[in-house]
BAMIRO-314793 format. One record per residue (C-alpha): residue in one letter; x, y, z. Coordinates in steps of 0.1 Angstrom, whole numbers, plus 5000, padded with zeros to 4 digits. Each point is the difference from the previous one (the first is absolute). Layout:
N
AXYZ/...
! end
This chain:
634
M293492508720/L498349714982/D496249975003/L499849654987/F502149714988/T498149684990/I500949674983/F497349804984/S499749734973/K498550054965/G497149805012/G499150275025/I501349845033/V501750245023/L503249845014/W501350285021/Y499550375005/F501450305020/Q497950305007/G501450325014/V496850205004/N496549925014/Q498350104967/V498349724980/L502049964968/T497949734983/E498650244973/P503450124987/V501349644996/N496849894983/A500350304976/L503649904992/I498949654992/K497150104978/T501650294982/V503649884995/I500549645006/L496849864985/Q500250254971/E503349874987/R501850325008/G503249845012/S502050304987/V498550215029/S502149955031/S498350275022/F496350095004/Q498450305015/H496949975021/G498850295021/S502950125022/L501849674996/T502749874976/L500049624995/E502949814984/Y500149634993/K502249734986/L499249654988/D501749675008/N499049784972/E501849695013/F497849975031/E497150214986/L500350275027/I499350375000/F501850255023/V498250335006/V501250305020/A498050325007/Y501150335013/Q499050374999/K500650154966/I501450325014/L503049795011/Q502949944976/L501349665011/S503049914977/Y500749675017/I496649834992/D501149804969/K503049855017/F498049945032/I497349804982/D502749794983/D501749945034/V496749905016/R499149774971/R503449835001/E499949955038/F496449874999/R500849764972/D503149865018/K498249955032/Y496849844987/S501149854967/Q499249645009/D496550095012/L499350204969/R501149724977/D497849765019/G497150244997/N499650035038/V498750364999/M497649965029/R502649975027/D501050295023/F502850214984/D501950175028/F502050264981/T499750315022/E503549985015/E501849974967/F497850284985/Q500950245028/R503749934996/L499950064963/L497950315004/K502550155025/K502949914978/A498450174969/E499150315019/A503550035015/S501549954966/A497850274984/K500850245029/N503849954996/Q499750044962/A498150335005/L502750145024/K502949894979/P501150284977/R499849924964/Q503350004982/M500150164966/R501749824971/T503350124988/F500350154965/G501949694989/E497149785010/S497450204981/Q498849934964/K501050354989/S503749935007/Q499849684980/K498450184971/S502750275001/V502949755000/A498449804972/S499550314979/L503850085002/K501049674988/V500849984962/D499849674983/K502850014973/K498649704982/K496650174995/E501650314987/K502149814975/E496949814989/K498250344994/E502950134979/N500149684979/V496250024994/G500450364989/K502849924975/K498049714986/K497050224993/G502350254982/K499550295024/A502550274996/P500750275026/A497850304997/E501750294982/P499750355014/A497450234984/P501450254975/P500450355013/A497450264994/A500550364990/V498250285018/I499050304979/N498050295014/G498549785027/G499049724976/T501649664998/V501149864966/N501349644998/T503349994982/G499649634992/G503749955003/G500650114963/G502750265006/Q500250374991/D498049974967/T497049855019/I500350275026/Q500050284974/R497049844982/N498049995032/R500950365008/E498750114966/E496749815004/F499550145034/F500650364988/K497549944971/K497449905026/M500750315021/T499950254971/G496949844984/K501749884968/G498549674988/S497649985029/K497750205021/K501550265023/I500149885036/T498750265024/G499650015037/T496349944998/S498349744978/P497150134979/K496649885011/P497849834974/E496950194991/K496849835011/E497549954974/K496550105008/E497749705001/K496350005005/K498949805031/K498049704990/G497849795024/K500949645006/A498049784976/P498349705017/T501449664993/K497849774980/W500649635005/A499249744975/H497049795010/G499550235030/G496249984998/S497550285002/T497350135024/K497649764983/D502049705014/A499950135035/K496749845008/I501149664988/L503350035019/D498550115033/F500049715024/S499050205031/G496249964995/D497849745016/K498149914969/E501149784971/S501250174968/N501449904967/G503549965016/T501449705019/M498250055032/A500349715024/G496549874999/E498649665001/E499949974963/D503850074999/L500949705021/G501549704982/D499749635007/A503450005018/E498850285023/R496749845007/A501949685009/W501650195029/V496750005019/G500049735027/S503749924996/M501450185031/S497649905027/G501649885032/E503750045010/L502550124974/K502249754983/S503650015008/V502750124976/G503249824994/D499349664986/M502650084973/Y502750035027/E499449675017/E502949764999/E499649624998/E501349795029/E501849774975/E502250284988/E501150085035/E500849645008/E502049964968/E501950325008/E500949885035/E501349674987/E502150184974/E501650225026/I500949695021/Q501649824971/Q501950314989/Q501250125034/D503649994989/S499550214969/K500350384999/K496850064982/S496749824994/S496950064979/G497749995031/F498350285019/G501950324991/V499750185033/F501249705021/N502949874978/M502650155023/F498749825031/K502249714990/G502850185016/L498549915034/V500749634996/G501249835032/Q499350305022/K498049925031/T499450375009/I499050264974/T502150325004/A499550354986/E503249984980/A498949684983/M496650154992/A501250344988/P500649914963/V496749814998/L498050295016/D501650244975/K498949794972/M496549975015/R499850375004/D500850064963/H497449734991/L497350175021/I500850344985/G499849854965/K496549885010/N499050375007/V500550005037/A501250335013/A503750015008/D499650105036/I497449735006/A502249744984/D502950105023/Q497849975031/L498749664989/C503549874995/T501050135034/S496949845016/V500849664984/S503650035011/T498950085036/K497649705000/L502649754987/E503250115016/G501249755026/K497449744990/V501449655001/L499249774971/G500749644991/T500549894964/F500550204969/S496549944988/G498850145033/V501950324993/T498450064966/S496549925012/T500350205032/I501350314983/R497449984972/Q497249955026/A501350295021/I499850244970/R496649874990/D498750045036/S501250355002/L498250104968/V496849825009/Q500150165034/I500250354984/L497249944975/T497649825024/P497450255013/K500450095037/R496350075004/R496949874983/I498650214971/D496849834988/I498150284982/L496949794992/R499649915037/D500750355012/V497450144975/M497549765014/E500850115035/A499750374991/K496749934982/S498649835032/Q500850325018/N498250224974/R503150194990/P502050004967/Y503449844997/T502550264986/I503149934981/T502450294990/F502449964971/C503250215000/G503349994981/V502250194976/N499050114965/G499349754972/V500149685020/G496449904992/K497950105030/S496850074981/T500349684979/N500649775029/L497350175020/A497649904972/K501249645002/I499449995038/C496650164994/F499149734975/W501149735024/L497950145028/V497050034977/E500549644989/N499749905037/G496750185004/F501150335016/R498850354990/V502950234993/L500450384999/I503050144983/A501150345014/A501850214974/C502450195023/D502750054973/T499150364994/F503450094984/R500649784970/A498050094969/G497849714989/A500149825033/V496350045007/E499149904964/Q502249695003/L498149895031/R496750094984/T500849774971/H500949715023/A496850055020/R497950004969/R501649694986/M499649815033/A496450115002/A499549854965/L501649685011/H497849995032/P496850194990/P497550095028/E497449754985/N502349725009/H500250115036/N496350075009/G500250354986/V503050115022/K502950184985/M503249815009/V502550264990/Q499750385004/L502350294996/Y500250295024/E501850304985/K500150385004/G502250104971/Y503550145002/G501850245023/K498049905031/D501349885034/A500649634998/A499449935037/G496650184998/I498949804970/A501049675017/M498150095031/E496950094980/A500349674980/I500249805033/N497050175014/F498149954967/A500949635001/R498849975036/E496750164991/Q499549784969/R501249695018/I502849944976/D502549745012/V503450124988/V501550344992/L503150004978/V501950345003/D502150094970/T502750265008/A502350204977/G503449864992/R502850195018/M503749975003/Q501349925034/D501950345003/N496950214991/E499250155034/P496750184992/L498549684985/M501349785028/R498450245025/A496749964981/L500249625000/S500850005037/K497050225006/L497749774980/I501149705020/K499950185033/V496550144995/N498349704985/Q501949715018/P499649744973/E500149635010/L502849934975/V502750224985/L501549834969/F503250124985/V500049934962/G503549944987/E501649864968/A501649665000/L502650154976/V501750235026/G503049905020/N501850245023/D497450274995/S497349795017/V501850035034/D500250384996/Q496350034990/L498649795029/T502350155026/K499150354991/F496349934996/N499949855035/Q502250285014/A497750264985/L496849845013/A501649995034/D501450365000/F496950184986/S497349815019/S500650175034/M498749695016/E501549795028/N499549684981/P499850104963/R498649784973/L502749874977/I499949774970/D498249675007/G500749804969/I501550004966/L498649964965/L502649904974/T499250094964/K501549904967/F501049665015/D499649844966/T502950204985/I502949895023/D500349634992/D501849855031/K501550345013/V497550025029/G502450175024/A497850315004/S497649805022/I502849925024/S501250365001/M496650155007/T499049745025/Y503350025019/T499850385001/T496550035014/G499449675016/Q496749994983/P498849734976/V499350004963/V496249984999/F499450014962/V502049944969/G499150164966/T500949774971/G498450174969/Q497650254985/T496649845005/Y497749995031/T500849635006/D503850065001/L500150025038/K501749745021/A501349925035/L503649955007/N501449655002/V502850025025/Q501649664992/A499950074962/V501750355005/V502749855021/N500649734974/A500350274974/L502550205021/L502249695006/K499849874964/
! end
């Protein structure tokens, strides 16, 4: 029933394997290694690939991986216990060879494997044939609740009575009786016959109309006064301006006016200083997060000196690791309180809660069963394991070198296209302008495609950016060639068609890069998500960037998941285009709470390509992985 069972080391050496079919199963195992094991997804115990289900377990003491594969239509309940039995048997038989590092010998494990497999299948068959016995009512939780509800604690009852007496609470007196007269109710107030007689007289006065208006069956309707209908007067706002000011306030024209049009004469010395400052590769962000090695050494020495104390002033996340003193093997029970504290720490750094749980599970899976020596080794090993996991997540899985890719596309006489997408208000247009300025600084001609045909003012915003960058890089400085152009068709048009026309225009004019700006849309807006999927499907850009805020936490996972799901569902392609990279905006507003980068990268498996750190064109950086990890563990 099993298609494959293999045992290999973390170095990639296959020690032993069993194959029940003639099919080549190299691709599923490699997919498991790349997608799960190398991506720090230790919380995932099963993996689907085609028609197969693959499950694996780690042996951290001997650095081994046990993988089993079977058809996913089968429901094999004995797999977990079977892998544990095989792992235990293999360790017991070859423990000395594994300790000595003799992994190149011939491991003959077929006989033991067949015996354990028959035992597991027989046990599962007997368990299926055995009728399940229902619990008695006395064993159920409902019976315990019922018995507990019938018990009366006399001490608590007396305490309640004493508290009531201390507060001066008197027993509630019954309400005074009410007299009913002719269907009406008159409160007697408990005042005796005189009060009743007085109430009777007042009631009869009301009924006969003495001293008050006569009560009839129907209430008189008030007469409506005739009012003349007047039209609504227009609201006049103070300092609202007049039609004479319209020409000055109109920024949609191409010519300069008396207003603050973004022309060359409006540029200040600070803006002129931007020219030439962003040539070459982007500088990395995160210098403020870097920790000094001296602080880490002092902290480690302090933990060693205070290993008998309950608390220390050292590294906050790892204070509880002192409970592991003297243990040769790290167990899950010993790590549980530490991982709980680490989870809270990561959530406090703006990592999504689900992602923090999966990271902690992955670290626990990697360290459980690992044999360590001294106490200092415990602290350094655990710290390094967490750091390695975070670095592995943030490190790009594929090369994204935009300048090199643009040069390659230019040699093939085609424009390099980048599409920007994301939710509303994250700063897509602003950061598109930053990337445009960076590309122009490196000598590339850029065409901005205004495909946001929904938001009012979107085209005017891009027109202002294009005009300002044209002022910073005028044609006379580039042999009369316009470095930045805007392609727009107004509002209400098909975004996919505008993008296609812009790409064709760039190809004709030999423009190097096309930056496609799309409308902001929420991840649950199906019509707009269909339009985005159509734009990407029709134009096939080289890079699809998701623009997200560094401020978000749990919502970042939902946004990226639904964006990718919508692009896959609405594309009607066998291999749909998904998000290729992430652009994190407002990175300068979060201090050291940089967890959004972990959440987004872990969700998509795609790297953070750009980081926005301000409002000017030069506030564009690359992500420094080590600095972000230091900030997360600070």
